[in-house]
C-alpha positions in Angstrom: 175.9 22.0 -91.5 172.5 23.4 -92.1 172.8 25.6 -89.0 175.9 27.1 -90.7 174.4 27.4 -93.7 171.3 29.3 -91.9 173.5 31.4 -90.1 175.9 32.2 -93.2 172.8 33.2 -95.4 171.8 35.7 -92.4 174.9 37.6 -92.2 174.9 37.9 -95.8 171.7 39.4 -95.8 172.5 41.8 -93.2 175.7 42.4 -94.6 174.7 42.5 -98.3 171.0 44.6 -98.1 172.2 47.3 -100.9 173.2 44.2 -102.8 170.1 42.3 -102.5 168.1 45.5 -103.1 170.5 46.4 -106.2 169.2 42.8 -107.7 172.1 41.6 -109.6 174.8 40.3 -107.0 177.2 40.5 -109.8 176.7 44.2 -110.2 178.0 45.4 -106.8 181.4 44.4 -104.6 180.3 41.3 -102.8 179.5 42.5 -99.3 180.6 38.9 -98.0 183.3 37.4 -96.0 186.9 37.3 -97.7 184.9 38.4 -101.2 183.4 35.0 -101.7 180.7 35.1 -104.0 177.0 35.3 -102.1 175.9 32.2 -103.6 172.8 32.2 -101.5 171.9 34.9 -103.3 172.7 34.4 -106.9 169.8 32.7 -108.8 170.1 31.7 -112.2 168.5 34.8 -113.8 171.1 37.2 -112.4 173.4 35.0 -114.9 172.4 36.4 -118.1 172.4 39.6 -117.6 175.7 40.0 -115.5 177.1 37.9 -118.6 175.8 40.8 -121.2 176.1 43.7 -119.4 179.9 42.1 -118.8 180.4 41.9 -122.3 179.1 45.3 -123.0 181.6 46.8 -120.2 184.2 45.1 -121.6 183.7 46.5 -125.6 184.1 49.8 -124.0 187.2 49.0 -122.5 188.6 47.7 -125.7 187.2 50.6 -127.6 188.8 53.0 -125.1 192.2 51.1 -126.0 191.9 51.3 -130.0 190.3 55.1 -129.5 193.6 56.1 -127.4 195.5 58.7 -129.5 198.5 57.9 -128.0 201.3 56.0 -129.3 200.7 51.8 -128.0 202.6 51.1 -125.1 202.7 47.8 -122.8 200.7 49.9 -120.6 198.0 51.5 -122.5 197.3 48.1 -124.7 199.0 45.1 -123.1 198.0 45.5 -119.9 194.9 47.3 -120.8 193.5 44.6 -122.4 194.4 42.3 -119.8 192.7 44.2 -117.4 189.8 44.0 -119.1 186.4 42.4 -118.6 186.5 42.4 -114.9 182.9 41.8 -114.6 182.3 39.3 -117.3 185.5 37.2 -115.5 183.7 37.6 -111.9 180.5 36.1 -113.6 182.2 33.9 -115.8 184.0 32.1 -112.9 180.8 31.5 -110.7 178.8 30.0 -113.7 181.2 27.3 -115.0 182.2 26.1 -111.5 178.7 26.4 -110.8 177.3 24.5 -113.5 179.7 21.8 -113.3 178.9 21.0 -109.4 175.5 22.2 -109.1 173.5 22.2 -112.7 169.8 22.2 -113.4 168.1 22.3 -116.3 167.8 26.3 -116.2 171.7 26.9 -115.8 171.8 24.4 -118.9 169.5 26.6 -121.2 171.5 29.7 -120.0 174.8 27.9 -121.1 173.2 27.6 -124.4 171.8 30.8 -125.0 175.3 32.6 -124.2 177.4 30.4 -125.9 177.1 32.0 -129.3 176.8 35.3 -127.6 180.4 35.0 -125.7 182.0 33.3 -128.6 181.1 35.9 -130.7 182.0 38.4 -128.1 185.7 36.6 -128.0 186.3 37.3 -131.8 184.9 40.3 -131.7 188.1 41.2 -129.4 190.5 38.5 -131.2 189.6 39.8 -134.4 189.9 43.5 -134.0 191.8 44.5 -136.8 192.7 47.9 -134.9 193.2 46.4 -131.4 196.0 44.0 -133.3 197.7 46.9 -134.9 198.7 48.2 -131.5 199.5 44.8 -129.8 201.8 44.1 -133.0 203.4 47.9 -132.4 204.2 47.1 -128.9 205.7 43.5 -129.8 207.5 44.8 -132.7 209.0 47.5 -130.6 209.8 45.7 -127.8 213.2 46.3 -127.1 212.7 49.8 -126.9 210.4 49.3 -123.6 211.9 48.5 -120.7 209.7 45.2 -119.8 210.3 43.2 -117.3 210.3 39.0 -117.5 206.8 38.9 -117.1 205.6 42.0 -118.7 207.9 40.1 -121.9 205.8 36.6 -121.4 202.8 38.9 -121.5 203.4 40.5 -124.6 204.7 37.3 -126.4 201.4 35.0 -124.9 199.1 38.2 -126.5 200.6 38.6 -129.9 200.5 34.7 -130.0 196.8 34.8 -129.1 195.9 37.1 -131.6 198.0 35.1 -134.3 196.9 31.9 -133.4 192.8 32.9 -133.6 192.7 34.8 -136.7 193.7 38.2 -136.4 196.0 37.5 -139.7 193.5 36.2 -141.6 191.4 38.2 -143.9 187.3 39.1 -143.5 186.3 36.3 -145.4 188.4 33.5 -143.4 187.8 35.6 -140.5 184.1 35.1 -140.7 184.3 31.4 -141.2 186.2 31.2 -138.1 183.8 33.0 -136.1 180.9 30.5 -137.8 183.2 27.6 -136.7 184.2 28.8 -133.5 180.4 29.3 -132.5 179.3 26.2 -133.3 182.0 24.2 -131.8 181.1 25.9 -129.0 177.7 24.8 -129.0 178.3 20.8 -129.9 180.9 21.0 -127.0 178.2 21.4 -124.6 175.7 19.8 -126.1 178.0 16.5 -125.8 178.5 17.4 -122.6 174.8 17.6 -121.8 173.8 14.2 -123.4 176.5 12.6 -121.6 175.2 14.1 -117.9 171.8 12.7 -119.1 173.0 9.5 -120.1 174.8 8.9 -117.2 172.0 9.5 -114.6 169.1 7.9 -116.9 170.3 4.3 -115.8 169.7 2.6 -113.1 170.3 -1.5 -112.0 167.7 -2.0 -109.3 168.1 -5.2 -107.6 165.0 -7.1 -105.2 166.6 -10.5 -104.6 169.3 -10.2 -101.4 171.2 -13.3 -103.3 172.1 -10.9 -106.1 174.3 -8.8 -103.7 176.8 -11.6 -103.4 180.1 -10.8 -103.2 179.6 -7.2 -102.4 181.1 -5.0 -99.6 178.8 -4.2 -96.7 179.6 -0.4 -97.4 178.5 -0.3 -101.2 175.2 -2.5 -100.3 174.2 0.3 -97.8 174.6 2.8 -100.5 172.6 1.3 -102.7 170.0 1.0 -100.2 170.0 4.2 -99.6 170.4 5.3 -103.2 167.2 3.2 -103.7 165.1 4.6 -101.0 165.8 8.1 -102.0 164.6 7.2 -105.6 161.3 6.1 -103.7 162.0 2.4 -104.0 162.8 1.6 -100.0 163.5 -2.0 -99.3 165.3 -2.8 -102.8 169.0 -1.2 -103.9 169.8 0.3 -106.3 173.3 0.9 -108.7 173.8 3.4 -110.7 176.4 4.9 -113.5 178.5 6.9 -110.7 181.5 5.7 -110.6 181.7 5.2 -106.6 178.6 2.4 -107.9 179.8 1.0 -111.3 183.4 0.4 -110.6 183.0 -1.3 -107.0 179.9 -3.5 -108.7 182.0 -4.4 -111.3 185.1 -5.6 -109.1 182.8 -7.3 -106.3 179.6 -8.7 -107.8 179.4 -12.3 -108.0 176.7 -12.2 -110.4 178.1 -12.5 -113.8 175.3 -11.4 -115.6 174.6 -8.5 -113.7 178.3 -7.5 -114.1 177.8 -7.6 -117.9 174.6 -5.3 -117.9 176.3 -2.9 -115.9 179.6 -2.7 -117.8 177.5 -2.2 -121.1 175.4 0.2 -119.7 178.6 1.9 -118.9 181.1 1.4 -122.1 177.8 2.5 -124.7 176.8 5.6 -123.2 175.8 8.1 -125.6 175.7 5.5 -128.3 172.1 3.9 -127.5 170.6 5.4 -130.6 168.1 7.5 -128.4 168.0 11.7 -127.7 171.0 11.9 -125.7 173.3 9.8 -128.5 176.6 11.7 -129.1 177.7 10.2 -132.4 176.5 13.0 -134.6 177.7 15.3 -132.3 181.2 14.0 -132.5 181.2 13.3 -136.2 180.7 17.3 -136.9 182.8 18.0 -133.8 185.9 16.7 -135.0 185.2 17.7 -138.7 184.5 21.4 -137.5 188.0 21.2 -135.5 190.1 20.1 -138.6 188.2 22.6 -141.0 189.5 25.2 -137.8 192.8 23.8 -137.7 192.8 24.2 -141.7 191.8 27.6 -142.0 194.4 28.7 -139.7 197.3 27.1 -141.8 198.1 23.7 -140.1 197.4 20.3 -141.2 195.7 18.9 -138.6 193.9 20.1 -135.1 196.6 18.4 -133.1 199.3 20.3 -134.9 197.6 23.1 -133.9 197.1 22.4 -130.4 200.3 21.1 -129.3 201.9 23.9 -131.2 202.5 25.8 -127.5 202.5 22.9 -125.6 205.7 21.0 -124.0 205.2 18.2 -126.9 205.6 20.3 -130.0 204.4 17.8 -132.4 201.9 14.9 -133.0 205.0 12.7 -132.9 206.4 13.8 -129.5 203.5 11.9 -128.4 203.1 9.2 -130.1 206.7 8.5 -129.4 206.1 8.7 -125.5 202.9 6.8 -125.8 204.5 3.3 -127.7 207.5 3.5 -125.2 205.2 2.7 -122.5 202.2 0.9 -124.6 204.6 -1.6 -125.6 205.3 -3.2 -121.6 202.0 -2.2 -120.7 200.4 -4.6 -122.9 203.0 -7.3 -122.3 202.3 -6.9 -118.6 198.4 -6.4 -119.6 198.6 -10.2 -121.0 199.9 -11.2 -117.9 197.5 -10.4 -115.8 194.7 -11.9 -118.3 196.5 -14.8 -117.6 195.8 -14.7 -114.0 192.3 -13.9 -114.7 191.6 -16.8 -116.8 193.5 -19.1 -114.2 190.6 -17.8 -111.3 188.2 -18.5 -114.1 189.2 -21.7 -114.4 188.5 -22.1 -110.6 185.0 -21.3 -110.9 184.5 -24.0 -114.4 184.2 -21.4 -116.8 186.6 -22.6 -119.3 186.0 -19.6 -122.0 187.8 -16.5 -123.0 187.0 -13.8 -120.4 185.3 -10.5 -121.0 185.3 -6.8 -120.0 182.7 -7.8 -117.3 185.1 -10.2 -116.2 188.2 -8.6 -115.6 188.0 -6.5 -112.4 186.1 -9.0 -110.7 189.0 -11.9 -111.8 191.8 -9.3 -111.4 190.6 -8.5 -107.9 190.7 -12.5 -107.3 194.1 -12.9 -108.4 195.7 -10.3 -106.4 193.9 -11.4 -103.4 195.8 -15.2 -103.9 199.1 -13.4 -104.9 199.3 -10.9 -102.1 196.7 -12.0 -99.6 195.3 -8.3 -100.1 191.4 -7.3 -100.0 191.5 -3.4 -101.1 188.4 -3.1 -98.7 190.8 -3.8 -95.9 192.3 -0.7 -96.5 188.5 1.6 -96.4 188.6 0.9 -92.4 191.6 3.1 -92.0 190.8 5.8 -94.8 187.8 7.8 -93.1 187.4 10.8 -95.4 188.3 13.1 -92.7 191.1 11.2 -90.9 192.5 11.4 -94.9 191.9 14.8 -94.9 193.9 15.2 -91.7 196.7 13.2 -93.6 196.6 15.4 -96.8 196.6 18.8 -94.6 199.6 17.0 -92.7 201.7 16.8 -95.8 201.1 20.3 -96.8 202.4 21.6 -93.6 205.3 19.2 -93.6 206.2 20.3 -97.1 205.6 24.3 -97.4 204.5 25.2 -93.7 200.8 26.2 -94.7 197.9 25.8 -92.3 194.3 25.0 -93.0 191.6 25.2 -90.9 187.4 24.7 -91.2 186.3 28.4 -91.7 181.9 28.7 -90.7 179.7 31.4 -91.1 180.5 31.9 -94.9 178.5 31.4 -98.2 179.0 27.9 -99.7 178.6 27.1 -103.2 176.4 23.9 -102.1 175.4 22.8 -99.0 177.2 19.9 -99.2 180.4 21.6 -99.4 182.7 22.5 -96.9 185.0 25.8 -96.4 188.7 26.1 -95.4 191.2 29.0 -94.6 194.4 28.5 -95.7 197.5 30.6 -94.2 201.4 30.4 -95.5 204.3 29.8 -92.8 204.1 33.4 -92.1 200.5 33.4 -90.9 199.5 35.6 -94.0 196.6 34.4 -95.7 197.0 32.4 -98.6 193.8 31.3 -100.0 190.1 30.2 -99.1 189.2 26.4 -100.1 185.5 24.9 -101.0 185.8 20.6 -100.8 182.7 18.9 -102.1 183.0 15.3 -102.2 179.8 13.5 -102.8 178.0 12.5 -105.7 174.5 13.9 -106.9 172.5 13.9 -109.9 173.5 18.2 -110.7 176.9 17.1 -110.4 179.0 15.9 -113.3 181.3 12.8 -112.6 184.9 12.4 -112.0 186.6 14.8 -109.5 188.6 18.1 -110.2 190.1 21.2 -109.0 188.5 24.7 -110.4 188.2 28.3 -108.9 185.9 30.8 -108.3 188.5 33.2 -108.3 191.8 33.3 -109.3 194.9 34.8 -107.7 195.7 38.6 -108.7 196.5 41.8 -108.1 194.2 45.1 -107.5 196.2 48.4 -107.2 199.6 46.8 -106.2 197.5 44.9 -103.4 197.6 41.3 -104.0 194.5 39.1 -104.2 194.1 35.6 -102.7 192.3 32.8 -104.8 189.0 31.2 -103.8 189.7 27.6 -104.9 187.2 24.3 -105.0 188.2 20.6 -105.2 185.1 18.4 -106.2 184.5 15.0 -106.0 182.1 12.3 -106.4 183.4 9.6 -103.5 181.6 6.7 -101.5 179.0 8.5 -99.6 178.8 7.9 -95.7 175.8 5.5 -94.7 173.6 5.1 -92.0 175.5 4.4 -88.6 179.2 4.5 -90.8 180.9 7.6 -91.9 182.5 8.1 -95.5 185.3 5.2 -95.9 186.9 5.6 -99.0 188.9 3.0 -101.3 192.5 3.5 -102.3 191.7 5.0 -105.5 189.7 7.7 -103.9 192.2 8.6 -101.3 195.0 9.1 -104.1 192.2 11.1 -105.9 192.0 13.6 -103.0 195.7 14.0 -103.0 195.8 14.5 -106.7 193.3 17.5 -107.1 194.7 18.8 -103.8 198.1 19.4 -105.7 196.1 21.5 -108.4 195.3 23.5 -105.4 198.2 24.2 -103.9 199.3 25.4 -107.7 196.4 27.8 -107.1 197.5 28.6 -103.9 201.2 29.6 -104.5 200.9 31.3 -107.7 201.7 34.8 -107.9 201.7 36.6 -111.3 200.6 40.3 -111.7 198.6 39.3 -114.7 196.1 37.1 -115.8 197.5 36.5 -119.1 200.8 34.5 -118.0 198.7 32.8 -114.9 198.5 29.4 -116.9 200.8 26.5 -117.9 200.8 24.4 -120.5 198.0 21.4 -121.0 201.1 18.8 -120.6 202.8 20.4 -117.5 199.4 21.5 -115.6 199.3 17.9 -114.0 202.8 17.6 -112.9 201.6 19.3 -109.5 198.6 17.4 -109.1 200.1 13.9 -109.5 203.4 14.3 -107.7 201.2 14.7 -104.5 199.9 11.5 -104.9 203.2 10.1 -103.6 202.8 11.0 -100.3 199.1 9.3 -99.7 200.0 6.2 -99.0 204.1 6.9 -98.0 204.4 4.7 -94.9 205.5 8.1 -93.0 202.4 9.4 -93.6 200.2 6.3 -93.0 201.0 6.2 -89.5 199.8 9.7 -88.9 196.0 9.4 -90.6 195.5 5.9 -91.4 193.7 5.2 -88.2 190.4 2.9 -88.0 187.4 4.8 -88.3 186.0 2.6 -84.8 189.4 1.6 -82.6 191.5 4.7 -83.5 194.1 2.1 -84.6 196.6 3.2 -87.1 196.9 0.9 -90.0 198.9 -2.7 -88.8 202.1 -2.6 -90.6 201.8 -6.1 -91.8 198.6 -4.4 -93.6 201.2 -1.3 -95.0 203.5 -4.1 -96.4 200.5 -6.1 -98.4 199.6 -2.9 -99.9 203.0 -1.5 -100.8 204.1 -5.3 -102.4 200.6 -5.3 -104.3 200.5 -1.5 -105.4 202.1 -2.7 -108.8 199.2 -5.4 -109.5 196.9 -4.3 -112.4 199.1 -1.5 -113.5 199.2 -3.7 -117.0 195.3 -3.0 -117.5 195.6 0.7 -116.1 198.2 1.5 -117.8 196.9 0.2 -121.3 193.0 1.5 -121.0 194.8 5.1 -120.4 197.2 5.0 -123.3 194.3 3.5 -125.2 192.4 6.7 -124.6 195.1 8.8 -125.2 195.7 6.9 -128.8 192.1 7.8 -129.6 192.2 11.3 -128.9 195.4 11.8 -131.0 194.3 9.2 -133.6 191.3 11.6 -133.8 192.5 14.7 -134.1 195.4 13.9 -136.4 192.8 13.0 -139.0 193.6 15.2 -142.3 190.2 13.9 -144.1 186.9 13.2 -142.2 184.1 11.8 -144.3 180.7 13.5 -143.0 179.0 9.9 -142.0 182.2 8.8 -140.4 181.4 5.1 -138.1 182.9 5.9 -135.2 182.6 2.6 -133.8 184.9 1.4 -136.6 187.5 3.8 -136.1 187.7 3.2 -132.1 188.1 -0.7 -133.5 190.3 -0.3 -136.2 192.6 2.4 -134.1 193.0 0.4 -131.2 192.6 -3.3 -132.2 195.4 -3.1 -134.6 197.8 -1.9 -132.0 197.3 -4.7 -130.1 194.4 -4.0 -127.3 193.1 -6.9 -125.5 189.3 -6.7 -126.4 189.0 -7.2 -122.7 190.0 -3.6 -121.8 187.9 -0.9 -123.6 189.9 2.6 -123.5 189.1 4.3 -120.1 186.9 6.3 -122.4 185.0 5.6 -125.4 184.4 7.9 -127.8 180.6 8.8 -127.3 181.4 9.4 -123.3 185.3 10.9 -123.6 184.0 13.8 -121.9 187.7 15.5 -121.4 188.5 15.5 -125.2 185.0 16.2 -126.8 183.7 18.6 -124.2 187.0 20.5 -124.4 189.6 20.6 -121.9 192.1 18.3 -123.2 191.5 18.1 -126.6 194.3 16.5 -128.2 195.7 16.3 -125.0 194.7 13.2 -123.1 198.1 12.3 -123.1 199.3 15.0 -120.8 198.7 12.9 -117.3 201.5 10.9 -119.2 203.6 13.4 -120.3 203.2 14.8 -116.8 203.8 11.5 -115.0 207.4 11.3 -116.4 208.0 15.0 -114.8 206.3 14.0 -111.5 208.1 10.4 -111.7 211.7 12.0 -111.9 210.4 15.1 -110.0 209.6 12.5 -106.8 213.1 11.0 -107.3 214.6 14.7 -106.0 212.8 13.7 -102.8 214.2 10.3 -102.3 217.5 10.7 -103.1 217.6 13.0 -100.2 216.5 10.0 -98.2 213.7 12.2 -96.5 210.3 12.8 -98.8 209.7 16.1 -96.7 212.9 17.6 -97.4 212.6 21.3 -96.8 214.8 22.4 -99.3 213.4 20.1 -102.1 209.9 21.3 -101.2 211.2 25.0 -101.5 212.4 25.0 -104.9 209.5 23.0 -106.2 207.8 25.6 -105.0 209.3 28.5 -106.5 210.3 26.7 -109.5 207.0 25.0 -109.9 204.4 26.3 -108.3 204.9 30.3 -108.0 206.0 31.5 -111.6 202.5 30.6 -113.7 203.3 30.7 -117.0 206.2 33.3 -116.7 209.1 30.3 -117.6 209.1 28.0 -120.2 207.6 24.5 -118.6 210.5 22.8 -119.5 213.2 25.9 -118.2 210.6 25.4 -115.4 211.1 21.9 -114.6 215.3 22.4 -115.3 215.4 25.1 -112.7 213.8 22.8 -109.9 215.5 19.2 -111.1 218.6 21.0 -112.5 218.1 18.3 -115.4 215.4 17.2 -117.8 213.5 14.4 -117.1 214.0 10.4 -117.5 211.6 8.3 -118.5 212.9 5.6 -116.2 211.0 6.6 -112.9 207.6 6.1 -114.8 208.1 2.9 -115.6 209.7 1.6 -112.7 207.0 3.2 -110.5 204.5 1.5 -112.7 206.2 -2.1 -112.5 206.8 -1.8 -115.9 210.9 -2.1 -115.9 
């Protein structure tokens, strides 16, 4: 790996001498293979001047549109606006991808400095009255213009974006909106920074080997290496990053230590220290409500959902309630199993949150004679990757090969070239698998460059999958658990969406938030399909294919625990919605009391906290999934029904179905209405029945 980096850097320095002499890599064309950002040359000090110059250039481009003496047309106004901001987008794609995966204090400072400036810049464009006049003219006269389907959609989305962003407000209310936008941007950044600091601050150090009882060998080995890296050689260190905390809660025999880990995890951002997020959240949800009401909506959720598939908050609640009731019944059955297992240990008291994963795992073993750790030797990361690429090839004919001598966004990342079935280049893919202090938690798919067209030539996307998987240890490769393997397939589904998108305007590249998880969640179905396991699930030592007996155990036990998983997810979704349907928020709202009221009143078991509590709910408080966390469940209705299309043919690799999925779901971007895209693929609207069956709730 180090040799590759040195080679790539040397190549960059030779072919990018002119760029280096020019100072800022963003100010010239990337002299790199495939137009990949020259990561080795980009320094933190390059971002701010590139952002500023990018804003200056876009201001000039917008001014040229406004000052054009010719009558407004689609080309000289709508398309010209869509093309503007090329440099700004260039630096923004790199900066925001890097700050999530490889941040530092200086990067965070730049983020804080640029946030209000970028917010003001965006508002200056969207609230430019003369620009809006031209946009509105084109919108009002579109029948006189020969626009194709994609152009009509771009025009519609551009007009709606102006209206939804305050173009019709008077000057005084526009000024209020500007201030709210700036404040919201800063609050969301602060929330994310506090959460990262809080997560990194905690560590559980164990110096007594007896306290490791129950933990699998790979977790113990990882904890030993983590401790060694922290200067605690000979001890074991556990953190609040998922590959550490979740298996600890599942396997550690020491109940007192499980309690410490559990409480540290669920109290992040709520410890009364410098990273406490309660005041941030209080002001954040209040400012969002103020913005929504300024825009003429009753609450923030109504504003957000107006252009989503759900359309109205009640539609979201209807879906969540439909699944909540059977999930809660199933969770109560699982709790009874847990209490039986505790009784075997002489524990005759009610289970707590830190008991659930531990005793649920024991109950699962007792019912199915199945230990999830039996899977790990067959889920070597490289083998799972082979299975992932095999599925993509079988479904779509694409090939994915390692790419060397190219810039990497981080030394841990790996690069791949993606080619279509006809041999044409489709995308560049980075994959970055393991946790580090500079990377936020979770897993995601992002882009360093989106698919586009330039002078009629298609520009391929540069896509990145970032995860926090179990690290390899001395003498043992990275062996994934079932959730991590599923996550890899999930994020690759997002990547497929990015690979296959084919649009001519960036303004129609996005899909509604409650549709965006369809490609990722449907791709999970192939992860543990028996036909696929036979290809990639090989023992890392012997090369033996996963035995059928283990595959059968996996299948039979796969629905156990869905009560817990579904309840914790829906609880978080309800919490998100309940905050954002509020129409009156007190200045000193008690967030913990609100959590209790909103969830306990619905019957949430006290042993199951929501998947994300308020003060570490990054999805909604740092933006992205605000009033939209339900989208995973909404998309699951779609994907469960979509996978039925393959099953109905008797072939999960049916080429005709895969072709339609690519054509109608993965390729159009946001040109078509989301439900129309689904119906075009499936021939009918989705049913919730497959979802309930998949989760064992029906």
